[in-house]
C-alpha positions as CSV (number, residue, x, y, z in Angstrom):
1,X,0.0,0.0,0.0
2,X,1.1,3.5,-0.8
3,X,1.4,5.9,2.2
4,X,-0.2,9.3,2.0
5,X,1.3,12.3,3.9
6,X,-0.4,15.7,3.8
7,X,2.1,18.5,4.8
8,X,0.8,22.1,5.2
9,X,1.1,25.3,7.1
10,X,-0.6,25.6,10.5
11,X,-3.3,23.0,11.1
12,X,-4.9,22.5,7.7
13,X,-3.6,19.0,7.0
14,X,-5.6,17.3,9.7
15,X,-9.0,18.5,8.6
16,X,-8.4,17.3,5.0
17,X,-7.7,13.8,6.3
18,X,-10.6,13.9,8.8
19,X,-13.1,14.8,6.1
20,X,-11.7,12.2,3.7
21,X,-12.0,9.5,6.4
22,X,-15.5,10.7,7.2
23,X,-16.4,9.9,3.6
24,X,-14.2,6.8,3.0
25,X,-13.9,5.3,6.5
26,X,-10.7,5.0,8.6
27,X,-7.5,4.7,6.7
28,X,-4.1,3.2,7.4
29,X,-0.8,4.9,6.7
30,X,-2.2,8.3,6.2
31,X,-1.0,11.2,8.3
32,X,-0.9,15.0,8.4
33,X,2.0,17.2,9.3
34,X,1.7,20.9,10.0
35,X,4.4,23.5,10.0
36,X,3.7,25.9,12.8
37,X,5.1,29.4,13.1
38,X,7.9,28.7,15.5
39,X,8.9,25.3,14.1
40,X,12.1,24.9,12.2
41,X,12.4,23.4,8.7
42,X,14.8,20.8,10.2
43,X,12.2,19.8,12.7
44,X,9.6,19.3,10.0
45,X,12.1,17.3,7.9
46,X,12.7,15.1,10.9
47,X,9.0,14.5,11.4
48,X,8.6,13.8,7.7
49,X,11.4,11.3,7.6
50,X,9.9,9.5,10.6
51,X,6.5,9.5,9.0
52,X,7.8,8.0,5.8
53,X,9.7,5.3,7.7
54,X,6.6,4.5,9.8
55,X,4.6,3.9,6.6
56,X,7.2,1.3,5.5
57,X,7.4,-0.3,9.0
58,X,3.6,-0.5,9.1
59,X,3.7,-2.7,6.0
60,X,6.8,-4.7,7.2
61,X,9.1,-3.0,4.7
62,X,6.9,-3.8,1.8
63,X,5.4,-0.3,1.3
64,X,5.1,0.7,-2.3
65,X,6.1,4.3,-1.7
66,X,4.7,7.5,-0.3
67,X,2.7,10.2,-1.9
68,X,3.2,13.6,-0.2
69,X,0.6,16.3,-0.8
70,X,1.7,19.9,0.2
71,X,-0.2,23.1,0.3
72,X,1.9,25.6,-1.7
73,X,4.8,25.2,-4.2
74,X,7.9,27.0,-3.1
75,X,6.7,27.1,0.5
76,X,8.6,25.9,3.6
77,X,6.5,22.7,3.9
78,X,7.2,21.8,0.2
79,X,10.9,22.7,0.6
80,X,11.1,20.4,3.6
81,X,9.5,17.6,1.5
82,X,12.0,18.2,-1.4
83,X,14.9,18.1,1.0
84,X,13.6,14.8,2.5
85,X,13.1,13.4,-1.0
86,X,16.7,14.1,-2.0
87,X,18.0,12.4,1.1
88,X,15.7,9.4,1.1
89,X,16.2,6.1,-0.6
90,X,12.4,5.4,-0.5
91,X,10.1,5.9,-3.5
92,X,8.4,9.3,-3.0
93,X,6.3,11.5,-5.2
94,X,5.3,15.1,-4.2
95,X,2.3,17.1,-5.4
96,X,1.6,20.7,-4.4
97,X,-1.7,22.6,-4.1
98,X,-3.5,20.0,-2.0
99,X,-7.3,20.1,-2.0
100,X,-9.9,17.7,-0.7
101,X,-10.5,16.0,-4.1
102,X,-6.7,15.2,-4.1
103,X,-6.8,13.6,-0.7
104,X,-10.0,11.6,-1.5
105,X,-8.5,10.4,-4.8
106,X,-5.2,9.4,-3.2
107,X,-6.9,7.3,-0.6
108,X,-9.3,5.8,-3.1
109,X,-6.8,4.7,-5.7
110,X,-3.6,4.0,-3.7
111,X,-4.2,0.3,-3.5
112,X,-4.9,0.0,-7.3
113,X,-2.2,2.1,-8.9
114,X,1.6,2.2,-8.8
115,X,3.1,5.3,-7.2
116,X,3.8,7.3,-10.3
117,X,0.4,6.6,-11.9
118,X,-1.3,7.4,-8.6
119,X,0.5,10.8,-8.5
120,X,-0.8,11.5,-12.1
121,X,-4.3,10.5,-11.2
122,X,-4.4,12.5,-8.0
123,X,-3.0,15.6,-9.8
124,X,-5.7,15.2,-12.5
125,X,-8.5,14.7,-10.0
126,X,-7.3,17.7,-8.0
127,X,-7.4,19.9,-11.1
128,X,-10.9,18.6,-12.0
129,X,-12.1,19.6,-8.6
130,X,-11.4,23.2,-9.3
131,X,-14.4,24.8,-10.9
132,X,-15.8,28.3,-11.5
133,X,-19.2,28.0,-10.0
134,X,-21.7,30.4,-11.5
135,X,-25.4,30.8,-11.4
136,X,-27.2,31.2,-14.7
137,X,-30.3,33.4,-14.4
């Protein structure tokens, strides 16, 4: 199974996961990490590395990889993820601009698709979830 980690500023990761689990049921190997104002980038990198390793330990070393969803490209959470990606030997994909459709898609398809295909599917579903809602009179 592919692990899912949502990494955001403040406390926005947890509500995304809670809502997705409300819709899909409790999930294994999904976690949220939040970068708070006084937290260092090194601290977030450490928590992220531990979370990635926990996903693999949870599946007795047979995890198929980790998909990381971050809130904003170029931001500290994303930079921490990129730093961790470069130092890790684990298969990891990172997508930015997380929204609820992305979290739901990642949890729905992670047991059916390989990591790279899952990343492409989640990216597509996230983009499809963005609409210009108008009322026609």
